[in-house]
Every structure is written in C-alpha cells, then in structure tokens.
Residue frames as a rotation matrix with the C-alpha (Angstrom) as fourth column:
MET 1
0.966 0.254 -0.045 86.07
0.242 -0.954 -0.177 -100.47
-0.087 0.160 -0.983 27.88
LYS 2
-0.001 -0.991 0.135 89.16
1.000 -0.004 -0.021 -98.62
0.022 0.135 0.991 26.76
THR 3
0.226 0.000 -0.974 90.46
0.328 -0.942 0.076 -95.07
-0.917 -0.337 -0.212 26.88
LEU 4
0.974 0.112 -0.196 90.99
-0.118 -0.486 -0.866 -92.68
-0.192 0.867 -0.460 23.99
LYS 5
0.204 -0.978 -0.032 94.73
-0.879 -0.197 0.435 -93.09
-0.431 -0.061 -0.900 24.58
GLU 6
-0.410 -0.338 0.847 94.45
-0.136 0.941 0.309 -96.79
-0.902 0.012 -0.432 23.64
THR 7
0.650 0.754 0.100 92.43
0.049 0.090 -0.995 -96.10
-0.759 0.651 0.022 20.47
GLU 8
-0.193 -0.710 0.677 94.02
0.767 0.322 0.555 -96.86
-0.612 0.626 0.483 17.10
CYS 9
-0.737 -0.160 -0.657 94.53
-0.231 -0.854 0.467 -94.33
-0.635 0.496 0.592 14.31
ARG 10
-0.777 0.513 -0.366 91.46
-0.496 -0.139 0.857 -93.81
0.388 0.847 0.362 12.01
GLU 11
-0.674 0.559 -0.482 89.20
0.667 0.741 -0.073 -95.53
0.316 -0.371 -0.873 14.54
ILE 12
-0.377 0.655 0.655 85.80
-0.409 -0.752 0.517 -93.96
0.831 -0.073 0.551 15.30
VAL 13
-0.676 0.097 -0.731 84.68
0.632 0.587 -0.507 -94.28
0.380 -0.804 -0.457 18.92
LYS 14
0.262 0.822 0.506 81.93
0.116 -0.547 0.829 -92.97
0.958 -0.158 -0.239 21.19
VAL 15
-0.679 -0.507 0.531 82.58
-0.398 -0.354 -0.846 -91.28
0.617 -0.786 0.038 24.55
VAL 16
0.029 0.644 -0.764 81.14
0.525 0.641 0.560 -93.28
0.851 -0.417 -0.320 27.45
LYS 17
0.850 0.181 -0.494 82.57
0.526 -0.308 0.793 -91.37
-0.009 -0.934 -0.357 30.42
ILE 18
0.221 -0.806 0.548 85.11
-0.060 -0.572 -0.818 -88.72
0.973 0.148 -0.175 31.37
SER 19
0.651 -0.065 -0.757 87.03
0.721 0.367 0.588 -89.49
0.239 -0.928 0.285 34.54
GLY 20
-0.395 -0.896 0.203 89.37
0.696 -0.437 -0.570 -87.35
0.599 -0.084 0.796 36.62
GLU 21
-0.654 0.064 -0.754 89.18
0.598 -0.567 -0.567 -84.24
-0.464 -0.821 0.333 38.75
ALA 22
0.367 0.919 -0.147 86.38
0.669 -0.371 -0.644 -81.72
-0.646 0.138 -0.751 38.26
ALA 23
0.271 -0.325 -0.906 88.67
-0.395 -0.896 0.204 -79.08
-0.878 0.303 -0.371 36.70
VAL 24
-0.803 -0.595 0.035 90.07
-0.259 0.401 0.878 -81.56
-0.537 0.696 -0.477 34.17
LYS 25
-0.419 0.739 0.527 86.60
0.793 0.581 -0.184 -82.89
-0.443 0.341 -0.829 33.31
ARG 26
0.505 0.624 -0.596 85.32
0.308 -0.775 -0.551 -79.34
-0.806 0.095 -0.584 32.79
ARG 27
-0.154 -0.660 -0.735 88.24
-0.578 -0.543 0.609 -78.46
-0.801 0.519 -0.298 30.49
ILE 28
-0.912 -0.151 0.381 87.69
0.154 0.734 0.661 -81.59
-0.380 0.662 -0.647 28.37
MET 29
-0.076 0.971 0.227 83.93
0.879 0.173 -0.444 -80.94
-0.470 0.165 -0.867 28.17
ASP 30
0.356 0.142 -0.924 84.58
-0.064 -0.983 -0.175 -77.30
-0.932 0.121 -0.341 27.21
MET 31
-0.673 -0.653 -0.347 86.45
-0.446 -0.016 0.895 -78.64
-0.590 0.757 -0.280 24.16
GLY 32
-0.031 0.770 -0.637 83.22
-0.995 0.036 0.092 -80.33
0.094 0.637 0.765 23.01
ILE 33
-0.599 -0.211 -0.772 84.02
-0.206 0.973 -0.106 -83.82
0.774 0.096 -0.626 24.25
THR 34
-0.322 0.597 0.735 80.94
-0.937 -0.092 -0.336 -84.94
-0.133 -0.797 0.589 26.15
LYS 35
-0.577 0.180 0.797 79.21
-0.094 0.954 -0.283 -88.27
-0.811 -0.238 -0.534 26.87
GLY 36
0.377 0.769 0.516 77.76
0.386 0.376 -0.843 -89.75
-0.842 0.517 -0.155 23.67
THR 37
0.568 -0.235 -0.789 79.99
-0.662 -0.700 -0.268 -87.72
-0.489 0.674 -0.553 21.32
GLU 38
0.850 -0.328 0.412 81.66
0.483 0.798 -0.362 -89.57
-0.210 0.506 0.837 18.44
LEU 39
0.448 -0.809 -0.379 85.39
-0.578 -0.586 0.567 -89.02
-0.682 -0.035 -0.731 17.98
CYS 40
0.956 -0.283 0.073 87.70
0.240 0.618 -0.749 -90.04
0.167 0.734 0.659 15.17
VAL 41
0.426 -0.889 -0.167 91.41
0.107 -0.133 0.985 -90.45
-0.898 -0.437 0.038 15.88
LYS 42
0.966 -0.059 -0.251 93.18
-0.257 -0.322 -0.911 -88.79
-0.027 0.945 -0.326 12.94
LYS 43
0.315 -0.934 -0.171 96.87
-0.113 0.142 -0.983 -88.95
0.942 0.329 -0.061 13.87
ILE 44
0.958 -0.206 -0.199 99.08
0.234 0.165 0.958 -90.03
-0.165 -0.964 0.207 16.71
ALA 45
0.626 -0.777 -0.059 102.46
-0.769 -0.604 -0.209 -88.32
0.127 0.177 -0.976 17.04
PRO 46
0.179 -0.630 -0.756 105.56
-0.328 0.686 -0.650 -90.54
0.928 0.364 -0.084 16.72
LEU 47
-0.860 -0.508 -0.052 106.12
-0.107 0.278 -0.955 -90.59
0.499 -0.816 -0.293 20.48
GLY 48
-0.413 0.795 -0.444 102.37
0.813 0.542 0.215 -90.86
0.411 -0.272 -0.870 21.14
ASP 49
0.173 0.452 -0.875 101.87
0.793 -0.591 -0.149 -87.31
-0.584 -0.668 -0.461 22.36
PRO 50
-0.480 0.863 0.158 99.73
-0.606 -0.196 -0.771 -85.46
-0.634 -0.465 0.617 21.26
ILE 51
-0.607 0.462 0.646 96.81
0.657 0.749 0.082 -87.29
-0.446 0.475 -0.759 19.69
GLU 52
-0.861 0.346 -0.374 94.89
-0.472 -0.817 0.332 -85.47
-0.191 0.462 0.866 16.95
ILE 53
-0.598 0.742 0.302 91.15
0.641 0.669 -0.376 -86.16
-0.481 -0.031 -0.876 16.85
THR 54
-0.793 0.525 0.309 88.11
-0.113 -0.625 0.773 -84.90
0.598 0.578 0.555 14.98
VAL 55
-0.606 0.649 -0.460 85.20
0.741 0.252 -0.622 -83.97
-0.288 -0.718 -0.634 17.23
ARG 56
0.287 0.862 -0.418 82.01
0.546 -0.506 -0.667 -82.17
-0.787 -0.037 -0.616 16.16
GLY 57
0.836 0.124 0.534 83.55
0.548 -0.244 -0.800 -81.29
0.031 0.962 -0.272 12.79
TYR 58
0.738 -0.640 0.212 86.82
-0.570 -0.761 -0.311 -79.73
0.361 0.109 -0.926 13.97
GLU 59
0.282 -0.768 -0.575 90.37
0.317 0.640 -0.700 -80.93
0.905 0.015 0.425 14.61
LEU 60
0.782 -0.028 0.623 91.66
-0.574 -0.422 0.702 -81.06
0.243 -0.906 -0.345 18.17
SER 61
-0.071 -0.852 -0.518 94.96
-0.093 0.523 -0.847 -82.13
0.993 -0.012 -0.117 19.70
LEU 62
0.855 0.372 0.363 94.96
-0.413 0.064 0.908 -83.80
0.314 -0.926 0.208 23.11
ARG 63
-0.266 -0.917 0.297 97.78
-0.931 0.165 -0.327 -84.78
0.251 -0.363 -0.897 25.42
LYS 64
-0.425 0.038 -0.904 98.09
-0.016 0.999 0.050 -88.47
0.905 0.036 -0.424 26.30
GLU 65
-0.985 -0.008 -0.173 97.40
0.173 0.000 -0.985 -87.54
0.008 -1.000 0.002 29.91
ASP 66
-0.498 0.855 -0.146 93.99
-0.731 -0.505 -0.460 -86.06
-0.467 -0.122 0.876 28.97
ALA 67
-0.141 0.423 -0.895 93.17
-0.809 0.472 0.350 -88.81
0.570 0.774 0.276 26.44
ASP 68
-0.790 -0.231 -0.568 93.68
0.085 0.876 -0.475 -91.38
0.607 -0.423 -0.672 29.20
LYS 69
-0.871 0.490 -0.023 90.76
-0.093 -0.211 -0.973 -89.83
-0.482 -0.846 0.230 31.13
ILE 70
-0.158 0.825 -0.543 88.27
-0.967 -0.242 -0.086 -90.28
-0.202 0.511 0.835 28.25
ILE 71
-0.617 0.039 0.786 86.64
-0.073 0.992 -0.107 -93.71
-0.784 -0.123 -0.609 28.33
VAL 72
-0.261 0.457 -0.850 85.28
-0.948 -0.287 0.136 -94.83
-0.182 0.842 0.508 24.94
GLU 73
-0.035 0.256 0.966 83.60
-0.009 0.966 -0.257 -97.78
-0.999 -0.018 -0.032 23.23
C-alpha cells in the first residue's frame, strides 16, 4: 500500500483508507475523498506541495501533509 503523496502524476488510484485524527479525516471526507473513491493525480507542484487531483469530476488541491494520510492502491 502507498499514500496519495507517493502517487505519480497522471496515475489513477483508489482510496483504501484515510488515517489521522478525527478532525483531519472529517475534513478530507468533506472534500469528497472517501473509501472506494477513484482519484487521478493531475499535477504535482515543483516542490511537491500542493498536489492537484481530480475527484468526483472536480479539481482539488491537497497539501502533502493531507495527501500522506490517504492510503491508496
């Protein structure tokens, strides 16, 4: 298993689990990232932060810190 932070650009992955504190998990899930959701990594900023993904048909930017809490396959 790997995290969203370790995912390559243009790679499509599926969310397996969201780790972290309850408040962080809730914030990530409120963005539409839930277990079983497919994500596509669109762009990664030159210094790696933020990561731009497509989820449920819309573009979303995530910090590396948050992307590290999303476990994907």
